[in-house]
N, C-alpha and C positions, 0 to 999 in steps of 0.2 A: 518508413518514415522518411523522405527525401532529404537529400543533404540539407542542414541550414547554415548560414553564414554564424562567423561566430559573434558578430554583433547582434543577429537577428534572437540566437539562442538566449543570449545575456539577458536581452529585452523580455524574451517568454520568462526569465527567472525573475528577474526584477518584477515583473507585473506580478507575478504570483505572490512573491515574499510580500509586497506591499498589501495583495488583497488578503493574506491568510494572517498578516500582522493584525490589519483592524478588523479581523471577522473574530480572533481570538477569544474576548471577552465574552461575545453572544453566539459562537458557534455552536454550544450545546443546546441552546432554545432555538435553532433553526428547525424548520420543517421538514429539511432534508434527512434530519434525524431519524423520523419515523418512516418515511418512504423508501431513503437509500441506505443510510448508516447502519441503522440495527439491524433490517435483514441481511446486512455486509458482515455484521459483526457475528449474525447467529450463525451463518453458512461459515466462517472464519472458525468459528469455536466446533461446529461439527468436525471439519476438514482435519484440525487440528486432532481431536480426538480421534479421528482414524489411524491419522500418523502415529500417535501413542500408543494405539492397540497394535501396532505392528513393530514398534521398538521398544516403548517401556523405557522407563527411568527418566532421572533428571535430563532437562533439554534447556536450551538458549534458543531463545528466538527474537528476531531483529523485523521490529516492524517499521517499514519504510514508508515515510509520508503518515507520522503515527500522529498528526493532529493534537488533538487536547487529551491523548490518552486515556480515551474510554475503552479500548480495546484491553489495555494495559489491567487496569482496574477488573474488569470480567476475567482475565485468566489468571489474576492474584486471588482473586475471590474463591475460583473454583477449587483451590486446594492444590491444585497440580506442581509438581517441583520443577517450575519454571523461574528463570533470570528471564527478563525481557527488558529488549535494549529499544529505545525508539528514536530513530532517526528524522528529523522535518526541517525542511528549509528555512522555514519561520522562526525567527529567536522568540516570539511572542508564543507561539502554539507550544513549545517546549516549555516556558514559564508554566503556562497555564498547567500543562499536564502534570509538571511536578509537583504543581500547588495540590491537586487533587489527590496526589497519593498518599496513604498513612504515613506518617512519619518513620514508622520501623521499616519500612519497605524501599524507602528511598537510598539508593548509591548500596545496595546491598540485593535486592533482588530487581531492582528496577531504576533505570536511568535513560535521561532524554537527552539526546543529543543534537544541535544546530549544525547541519551539514550537507553537503550536495549530494543527490543519488548519483551522480555520474561517478563521485569519487567517495566512495564508502570508506570511512573511518576506520576500518574495522581489519585485521587480519585475514587472510585466506583461510578459510575451512574453520571459522571459528562459531557458527551456527549451525544449530540442526533443523531449524524452519526459518523460514524468510516470507514475510509477508508483506502485502501492498494492497490497500483498498482506496477506492477511489479518489488516487491521484495521479495514477499513471499518466492520464491525458494531459496534466501540466509538465511533463517532461519533454523539452525538445528535442532531447538524443533517446529515444528510447531503447534502440538496441544496445547503445552504453550503457543504460542503468539495467538492464537484463544481464548484460556481461558482467555487472559487479553484484547484481544477486546471485548468480552462479558462483563467481569466485571465491564468497564467504561461505557458501553451503558447504557443510561435511559431507563425504561420501555417504550417501543413504539419506541424505537431509530432501527436504520436502520446500518447494515454491510454492505460494497461492497467491495468485494475483485476480484482483476483482476490480471491475471498471465497467462503465456503461457499454451496454450492447445494441451498437447504433447499426445492427444489421438486418432489422426490419423497421416498418414504416413506423411505430411507434420511438422506436429507439432513435431513427434519424430524427424526427421532428423533436425530440425531447434534447436529444445531445448536440445534436448537428444544428439546430435551428436556436433553441430558447439558449440552452444553456452556453452553448458558442457564441450566441448574441451578446448574454450578460457578462461570460468572462475572458471572451475575446481568443486570447493569444493561447487555446488548448488546440488538442485533437485526439478524438476518439479513433483508434485503429481499430479496422475492421478485423473479425476474430481470425481470418486465415491467415493474416499478416504477425497478428499475436502467436498465430502458431508456428509460424515459422522461424519469428523470433526467438523463442524457446529451442527450435530444432538448431537454431544458428549458435547458440547460446551453450549448449551441450547438455541441454536437459532430454530427458527422456520417459518413456509410460505418458505423455500429454494426454490430458483428457479435459472435457470442458463441462462446465453445470451452469443454465440457466437459471437466471432468479429474478423474480417479478413480473410483474406486467405493464403497469401503468410508468413505471419507472424501471424497464427492464435491465437486469446488469447482468455480465457474465463472468464465471469465475473460471478461470485457467489455472490448471494444478500440472506440475513436472518434478521429476524428482531427480537429483542428482547423481 
């Protein structure tokens, strides 16, 4: 992504926070849950299971752009020895996510923090898996976010990023025309740019996985 002025980047973030604070109470009832979010969650669960098959044991997972915490709930229910930390720029989304969790897991096996993905408020090498699903297009400085994701990954950790695939006609129309027209200050990066950004951030074994047809998505996976 080309360089953004500080003022324009701030406008991107302010607009995203306003939108998602407003959507928090109805977000889980959106039609996008069926067409985009659920396929993303299932793909994430599969990729996390693949990582666990290689590494095993208890692990810490950071969900950047965690929304209402649906994936955290799925991870806790499956019985894995996982601690889930959610980070979202919208305080209202974090509050909604926390309210959905069973009381016995709050603060123990799962927490949600309102914060900026460009400045992840956690120590370096403190997570085994970092995921980001369907929020990357809202980040004005995408390379900076990837650098932060890589910073907090432990050696052998894995980053799984899912976002709209706009590199075919259907994806271009859905994400660059329709969704960009509604949400305005967003950018779905082409896959070759995401791949290059992964490389620049120091990730290795980079691969991709395409999902969906009417709402095409792409998962990009890399290892620390």
